C-alpha positions in Angstrom: 47.1 34.3 -101.9 47.9 36.4 -98.9 47.8 33.3 -96.6 50.4 31.5 -98.7 52.7 34.5 -98.6 52.3 34.9 -94.9 52.8 31.2 -94.2 56.1 31.3 -96.1 57.2 34.2 -94.0 56.2 32.5 -90.8 58.3 29.5 -91.7 61.3 31.8 -92.4 60.8 33.5 -89.0 60.6 30.1 -87.3 63.8 28.8 -89.0 65.8 31.9 -88.2 64.6 31.9 -84.6 65.5 28.2 -84.2 69.0 29.0 -85.5 69.5 31.8 -83.0 68.2 29.8 -80.0 69.9 26.5 -80.6 72.5 27.1 -77.9 70.2 28.5 -75.2 67.4 26.4 -73.7 65.8 29.4 -72.2 65.7 31.3 -75.4 64.4 28.2 -77.2 61.5 27.9 -74.7 60.7 31.6 -75.1 60.6 31.2 -78.8 58.3 28.1 -78.6 55.9 30.1 -76.4 56.0 33.0 -78.8 55.3 30.9 -81.8 52.4 29.1 -80.1 50.9 32.4 -79.0 51.3 33.7 -82.6 49.5 30.7 -84.0 46.6 31.3 -81.6 45.9 34.7 -82.9 43.0 35.1 -85.4 44.3 34.7 -89.0 44.0 38.4 -90.0 45.9 39.6 -87.0 48.5 36.9 -87.2 49.1 37.6 -90.9 49.5 41.3 -90.2 51.9 40.8 -87.3 54.1 38.4 -89.2 54.3 40.7 -92.2 55.1 43.7 -89.9 57.8 41.6 -88.1 59.3 41.0 -91.5 59.6 44.7 -92.1 56.8 45.2 -94.5 55.2 48.7 -94.6 51.5 49.2 -93.7 50.8 49.8 -97.4 52.5 46.5 -98.3 50.6 44.7 -95.6 47.3 46.2 -96.8 48.0 45.2 -100.4 49.0 41.6 -99.4 45.9 41.1 -97.3 43.6 43.0 -99.6 42.5 45.6 -97.0 42.9 49.3 -96.5 45.9 50.9 -94.9 43.9 51.9 -91.8 42.6 48.3 -91.5 46.1 47.0 -91.8 47.3 49.4 -89.0 44.4 48.2 -86.8 45.2 44.6 -87.4 48.9 45.0 -86.6 48.2 47.0 -83.5 45.5 44.6 -82.2 47.6 41.6 -83.1 50.6 42.9 -81.3 48.5 43.8 -78.2 46.9 40.3 -78.2 50.3 38.7 -78.6 51.7 40.8 -75.7 48.7 39.8 -73.6 49.2 36.1 -74.3 52.9 36.3 -73.4 52.8 38.5 -70.3 52.5 36.8 -67.0 49.2 37.4 -65.2 50.8 39.7 -62.6 52.5 41.9 -65.1 55.6 42.1 -67.2 58.0 40.2 -64.9 56.2 39.3 -61.7 59.3 37.5 -60.3 61.3 40.8 -60.2 
């Protein structure tokens, strides 16, 4: 059940993001990269990050995923870190600066 809920939220995020980036090719490419990186995360981390991005509390995330609150906190934290690592250039945050 949690996977269905999260997949629905992922589609909403993607739809809203497409609407915001329609006029900007750079923003659109950044969005595509972010969505690809998000899809590459392990399922438990991806689900937790998507729910957190939608504004769900750790308690709500834990309930949706059928895990404890500390486990939800770890999944959100590790998922965000993995996403950041996937999106950062190898030389650091903005190596062209």
